[in-house]
KEFILO-219100 format. One record per residue (C-alpha): residue in three letters; residue number from 1; x, y, z. Coordinates in Angstrom, 2 decimals. Each point is the difference from the previous one (the first is absolute). Example, Ala and Ser with C-alpha at 12.3 -4.5 7.8 and 13.67 -1.06 7.14 Angstrom:
ALA, 1, 12.30, -4.50, 7.80
SER, 2, 1.37, 3.44, -0.66
END
This chain:
MET, 1, 20.76, 63.68, -5.46
THR, 2, 0.06, 1.52, 3.46
ASP, 3, -0.91, -2.04, 3.02
ARG, 4, -3.24, 0.98, 1.62
PRO, 5, 0.25, 0.73, 3.72
ARG, 6, -1.21, -2.96, 1.95
THR, 7, -2.82, 0.42, 2.47
PRO, 8, 1.29, -1.24, 3.36
LEU, 9, -1.78, -3.02, 1.32
PRO, 10, -1.91, 0.59, 3.22
THR, 11, 1.88, -1.17, 3.05
ARG, 12, -1.64, -2.07, 2.70
PRO, 13, -0.06, 1.46, 3.50
VAL, 14, 2.96, -0.89, 2.17
ARG, 15, -1.04, -2.10, 2.99
ASP, 16, 2.06, 0.03, 3.15
SER, 17, -0.23, -1.15, 3.61
LEU, 18, 1.57, 2.04, 2.79
ARG, 19, 0.41, -0.98, 3.62
VAL, 20, -1.18, 2.90, 2.13
ARG, 21, 0.85, 0.34, 3.67
ALA, 22, -2.26, 2.04, 2.27
GLY, 23, 1.53, 2.32, 2.55
ASP, 24, -0.83, -2.37, 2.85
GLY, 25, 1.40, -3.11, -1.68
PRO, 26, -2.54, -2.13, -1.94
GLU, 27, 0.64, -0.55, -3.70
ALA, 28, -2.22, -0.73, -2.99
THR, 29, 0.30, -0.06, -3.77
LEU, 30, -1.09, 2.95, -2.10
GLU, 31, -1.02, -1.17, -3.47
LEU, 32, 0.63, 2.54, -2.77
ASP, 33, -1.31, 0.27, -3.56
LEU, 34, 1.90, 2.81, -1.72
PRO, 35, -0.91, 0.87, -3.60
ALA, 36, 2.70, 1.74, -2.03
GLY, 37, -0.37, 3.76, 0.28
ALA, 38, -2.76, -0.17, 2.62
GLU, 39, -0.62, 3.33, 1.72
THR, 40, -3.01, -0.99, 2.12
GLY, 41, -0.15, -2.82, 2.54
LEU, 42, -2.40, -1.57, 2.48
LEU, 43, 1.09, -1.31, 3.39
TRP, 44, -2.62, -2.70, 0.54
LEU, 45, -1.25, -1.17, 3.41
PRO, 46, -1.82, -3.36, 0.24
ALA, 47, -3.21, -0.80, 1.84
LEU, 48, -0.08, -1.43, 3.51
GLY, 49, 1.51, -3.48, 0.02
VAL, 50, 0.91, 0.05, -3.72
ALA, 51, 3.63, -0.53, -1.05
ALA, 52, 1.49, 2.31, -2.64
ARG, 53, 0.41, -2.84, -2.50
HIS, 54, -3.76, -0.12, -0.56
TYR, 55, 0.15, 3.42, -1.68
GLU, 56, 2.55, -1.08, -2.59
PRO, 57, -2.58, 0.01, -2.86
LEU, 58, -1.05, 3.54, 0.91
ALA, 59, 3.62, 1.17, 0.15
HIS, 60, 0.83, -1.57, -3.36
ALA, 61, -3.09, 1.51, -1.63
LEU, 62, 0.88, 3.47, 1.30
ALA, 63, 3.64, -0.35, -1.03
GLU, 64, -1.03, -0.87, -3.55
THR, 65, -1.62, 3.46, -0.18
GLY, 66, 3.21, 1.70, 1.15
ILE, 67, -0.85, 0.35, 3.71
ALA, 68, 2.70, -1.12, 2.43
VAL, 69, -1.29, -2.13, 2.88
ALA, 70, 1.58, -0.81, 3.37
ARG, 71, -1.89, -2.69, 1.93
HIS, 72, 0.40, 0.45, 3.74
GLU, 73, -0.12, -3.08, 2.24
TRP, 74, -1.77, 0.33, 3.32
ARG, 75, 1.91, -0.88, 3.14
GLY, 76, -0.82, -3.58, 0.99
LEU, 77, -1.07, -1.20, -3.46
GLY, 78, 1.61, -1.60, -3.03
SER, 79, 3.68, 0.90, -0.22
SER, 80, 0.08, 1.72, 3.41
THR, 81, 2.56, -1.33, 2.46
VAL, 82, -2.42, 0.14, 2.95
ARG, 83, -3.33, -1.59, 0.88
ALA, 84, -2.59, 1.23, 2.47
SER, 85, 0.02, -1.77, 3.36
ARG, 86, -0.40, 0.77, 3.68
ALA, 87, 3.69, 0.93, 0.10
CYS, 88, 0.01, 1.89, -3.32
ASP, 89, -2.56, 2.78, -0.30
TRP, 90, -0.36, 3.26, -1.91
SER, 91, -2.65, 2.57, -0.93
TYR, 92, -0.83, 2.59, -2.64
ARG, 93, 2.84, 2.07, 1.42
GLU, 94, 2.70, -2.43, -1.13
LEU, 95, -1.65, -0.44, -3.39
LEU, 96, -0.23, 3.76, -0.61
VAL, 97, 3.14, 1.27, 1.70
GLN, 98, 2.48, -2.84, -0.62
ASP, 99, -1.06, -2.18, -2.92
LEU, 100, -1.58, 2.28, -2.58
PRO, 101, 2.72, 2.67, 0.06
ALA, 102, 2.61, -2.74, -0.47
SER, 103, -1.79, -1.32, -3.08
LEU, 104, -0.43, 3.49, -1.44
ARG, 105, 3.71, 0.76, 0.49
ALA, 106, 0.93, -3.24, -1.76
ALA, 107, -2.36, 0.71, -2.91
ARG, 108, 1.42, 3.50, -0.38
ALA, 109, 3.56, -1.27, 0.02
ALA, 110, -0.83, -2.58, -2.67
ALA, 111, -1.82, 2.52, -2.22
PRO, 112, 1.00, 3.56, 0.96
GLN, 113, -1.73, 1.52, -3.04
VAL, 114, -3.41, -1.34, 1.01
ARG, 115, -2.64, 2.11, 1.78
TRP, 116, -1.67, -2.40, 2.42
TYR, 117, -3.67, -0.22, 0.87
VAL, 118, -1.27, -2.29, 2.76
GLY, 119, -2.98, -2.31, -0.28
GLY, 120, -1.46, -3.15, 1.40
HIS, 121, -2.79, -2.49, 0.31
SER, 122, -2.38, -0.19, 2.98
LEU, 123, 2.02, 0.60, 3.21
GLY, 124, 2.90, 0.84, -2.31
ALA, 125, -2.05, 2.90, -1.36
GLN, 126, -0.68, 1.29, 3.52
LEU, 127, 3.67, -0.15, 0.95
ALA, 128, 0.96, 1.56, -3.34
ALA, 129, -2.24, 2.94, 0.87
LEU, 130, 1.63, 0.32, 3.43
ALA, 131, 3.48, -0.28, -1.55
LEU, 132, -0.82, 2.86, -2.36
ALA, 133, -1.45, 2.05, 2.83
PHE, 134, 3.12, -0.33, 2.13
GLU, 135, 2.57, 0.39, -2.82
PRO, 136, -1.78, 2.15, -2.63
GLU, 137, 3.19, 1.47, -1.44
ASP, 138, 1.36, -3.46, -0.88
LEU, 139, -2.98, -1.25, -2.04
GLN, 140, -1.85, 1.45, -2.97
GLY, 141, -3.48, -1.38, 0.62
LEU, 142, -2.15, -2.90, 1.12
VAL, 143, -1.76, -2.99, -1.57
ILE, 144, -2.74, -1.72, 2.02
VAL, 145, -1.28, -3.37, -1.21
ALA, 146, -2.85, -1.58, 2.00
GLY, 147, 0.97, 1.94, 3.10
GLY, 148, -2.16, 1.74, 2.56
VAL, 149, -0.39, 1.05, 3.61
PRO, 150, -1.10, -3.29, 1.64
TRP, 151, -2.47, 1.58, 2.45
TRP, 152, -2.66, -2.51, 0.92
ARG, 153, -2.75, 2.57, -0.59
HIS, 154, 0.94, 0.19, -3.69
PHE, 155, -1.37, -3.51, -0.51
PRO, 156, -3.67, -0.92, -0.50
PRO, 157, -1.76, -0.16, 3.41
GLY, 158, -0.02, -3.76, 0.55
ARG, 159, 3.54, -0.54, -1.19
GLY, 160, 1.21, 3.06, 1.83
LEU, 161, -1.29, -1.22, 3.34
ALA, 162, 1.50, -3.46, -0.59
PHE, 163, 3.33, 1.64, -0.89
ARG, 164, -0.13, 2.08, 3.18
ALA, 165, -0.58, -3.14, 2.07
ILE, 166, 3.00, -1.71, -1.63
LEU, 167, 2.18, 3.02, 0.76
GLY, 168, -0.94, -0.36, 3.66
MET, 169, 1.45, -3.52, 0.02
LEU, 170, 3.28, 0.97, -1.63
ARG, 171, 1.92, 1.15, 3.07
PRO, 172, -0.61, -3.23, 2.00
LEU, 173, 1.00, -2.03, -3.08
LEU, 174, 3.27, 1.91, -0.38
ALA, 175, 0.76, -0.41, 3.70
ALA, 176, -0.59, -3.75, -0.21
THR, 177, 1.96, -0.70, -3.19
GLY, 178, 2.70, 2.69, 0.06
HIS, 179, -0.75, 0.83, -3.65
PHE, 180, -2.95, 0.06, -2.39
PRO, 181, -0.49, -3.44, -1.64
GLY, 182, -1.54, 1.34, -3.16
ARG, 183, 0.59, -3.08, -2.13
ARG, 184, -2.08, -2.11, 2.36
LEU, 185, -2.71, 2.63, 0.26
GLY, 186, -0.24, 0.73, -3.72
PHE, 187, 0.89, 3.69, 0.29
GLY, 188, 3.48, 1.39, -0.54
GLY, 189, 3.11, -2.00, 0.78
ARG, 190, 2.16, -0.56, 3.06
GLU, 191, -0.12, 3.57, 1.25
ALA, 192, 1.68, 1.82, 2.86
ARG, 193, -2.07, 0.95, 3.05
GLY, 194, 0.89, 3.67, -0.35
VAL, 195, -1.07, 0.18, -3.65
MET, 196, -3.36, -1.57, 0.78
ARG, 197, -0.54, 2.27, 3.00
ASP, 198, 0.64, 3.07, -2.15
TRP, 199, -2.31, -1.34, -2.70
ALA, 200, -2.71, -0.80, 2.56
ALA, 201, 0.29, 3.47, 1.53
SER, 202, -0.82, 1.59, -3.36
ALA, 203, -2.81, -2.52, -0.58
ILE, 204, -1.59, 0.81, 3.37
SER, 205, 0.44, 3.78, -0.02
GLY, 206, 0.03, 0.79, -3.71
ARG, 207, 3.13, 2.11, 0.50
TYR, 208, 3.76, -0.40, -0.30
GLY, 209, 1.79, 0.62, 3.27
SER, 210, 3.31, 1.71, 0.63
ALA, 211, 1.77, -2.96, 1.60
ALA, 212, 1.61, -1.11, -3.26
THR, 213, 2.26, 3.03, -0.37
GLY, 214, -0.84, 2.35, 2.83
THR, 215, -1.69, 2.28, -2.54
ASP, 216, -3.72, 0.74, -0.35
ALA, 217, -0.78, -2.32, -2.92
GLU, 218, -3.35, 1.61, -0.81
ALA, 219, 1.54, 3.47, -0.21
ALA, 220, 2.91, -1.30, -2.07
LEU, 221, -2.36, -1.65, -2.49
ALA, 222, -2.06, 3.17, -0.29
ALA, 223, 3.15, 1.99, -0.77
VAL, 224, 0.97, -2.16, -3.00
GLN, 225, 0.02, 1.95, -3.27
ARG, 226, 1.00, -2.79, -2.40
PRO, 227, -2.11, -1.61, -2.75
VAL, 228, -1.96, -3.12, 0.93
LEU, 229, -1.49, -2.80, -2.10
GLY, 230, -2.53, -2.29, 1.65
VAL, 231, -1.15, -3.31, -1.52
TRP, 232, -3.08, -1.72, 1.42
PHE, 233, -1.66, -3.32, -0.95
ASP, 234, -3.76, 0.00, 0.12
GLN, 235, -0.25, -3.53, 1.49
ASP, 236, 2.56, 0.57, 2.74
ALA, 237, -1.54, -1.26, 3.25
LEU, 238, 3.16, 0.78, 1.99
VAL, 239, 0.13, 3.69, -1.02
PRO, 240, -3.51, 1.48, -0.39
ARG, 241, -0.26, 3.19, -2.01
ALA, 242, -0.49, 2.00, 3.21
ALA, 243, 3.36, -1.25, 1.33
PHE, 244, 1.74, 0.76, -3.31
ASP, 245, -1.47, 3.51, -0.18
ALA, 246, 0.96, 0.65, 3.61
LEU, 247, 3.67, -0.66, -0.71
LEU, 248, 0.04, 2.32, -3.01
ASP, 249, -1.88, 2.64, 1.98
ARG, 250, 2.69, -0.01, 2.72
ILE, 251, 2.65, 1.01, -2.53
GLY, 252, 0.43, 3.69, -0.75
GLY, 253, 0.34, 1.60, -3.41
ARG, 254, -2.44, 0.12, -2.90
ASP, 255, 1.75, -2.18, -2.58
HIS, 256, -1.91, -3.20, 0.78
ALA, 257, -1.03, -2.45, -2.72
VAL, 258, -2.23, -3.06, 0.51
ALA, 259, -0.37, -3.06, -2.23
VAL, 260, -2.74, -2.56, 0.70
PHE, 261, 0.40, -3.51, -1.38
GLY, 262, -2.85, -2.42, -0.54
ARG, 263, -0.04, -3.48, -1.50
ASP, 264, -0.15, 1.41, -3.54
GLU, 265, 3.09, 2.17, 0.49
LEU, 266, 1.89, -3.03, 1.33
GLY, 267, -0.82, -2.22, -2.95
GLY, 268, -2.51, -2.13, 1.88
LEU, 269, 1.95, -0.40, 3.24
ALA, 270, -1.83, 0.65, 3.24
ALA, 271, 0.55, 3.63, 1.00
ASP, 272, 0.94, -0.88, 3.58
HIS, 273, 2.94, 0.57, 2.30
PHE, 274, 2.46, -2.51, -1.48
SER, 275, -1.19, -1.38, -3.36
TRP, 276, 1.52, 2.88, -2.01
MET, 277, 3.48, -1.26, 1.00
LYS, 278, -0.44, -3.07, -2.23
GLN, 279, -0.18, 2.14, -3.14
PRO, 280, 1.17, 3.47, 0.99
GLY, 281, 0.23, 1.44, -3.52
PRO, 282, -3.06, 2.28, 0.25
VAL, 283, 1.09, 1.40, 3.36
ALA, 284, 3.59, 0.39, -1.20
ARG, 285, -1.17, 1.99, -3.03
GLN, 286, -2.05, 2.29, 2.25
LEU, 287, 2.96, 0.59, 2.32
ALA, 288, 2.48, 0.48, -2.84
GLY, 289, -2.22, 2.49, -1.82
TRP, 290, -0.40, 2.09, 3.14
LEU, 291, 3.70, -0.13, 0.87
HIS, 292, 1.14, 0.87, -3.55
ALA, 293, -2.42, 2.92, -0.09
ARG, 294, 1.90, 1.49, 2.97
ALA, 295, 3.51, -0.75, -1.24
END
């Protein structure tokens, strides 16, 4: 009797943690989920004030489908070696020019066979779009989850006017505290003054300025010719559909796909800005299917 060839047992993704040092000094941990033989990966950028560890379930769910995931940590949060204060400040420029390239280099070194896409949640989605716009040759495409241009006019009239009034109070608050005390205010985390000023500038004007990199951000976004997947939740009060559509519309190219999630698609969870993170399986399957289709 001849032995039958044995079917190899599936291997679990390798999980690793790398310390990444930005060009100007601060360090943070890059969490990696690397499935055996993975050829496609997603560099994931968290929402404002959200540490990378909160996306562990999403990363694991994607890795189980064969997608490699590298979870970037924002400067000032979680594993970062710095915290925002009057003496320690930064802006979109440091996030885009120093931190994200360092994480991408580390992910590439750990998995050189992987073709990396960039994606994110909320503010992470906006900065992912800008990262792709400024370094299009380094990234294969973009995933936007609950992200949008935060222009106050994209909100329903009453809420939009209230939002505009709050934006007017932001600069005096930052001057008084030296940072943004998001935990106390119930929005974001302990954020740097520069980050919040850049965010507020886009919320007031509806446009991305050039201060972050010295490049015309709007023109760079329009020049992008990479595929884009956008995911929107139909109960998301923080990102109205108009804001979501505006972000996708800024990005050039024609290969844009949109997935809309309601309560039914999320298995009964509220289809809002954060609830999907509790049980990210449906969103992970949507992302994985799109990414595998482009492998």
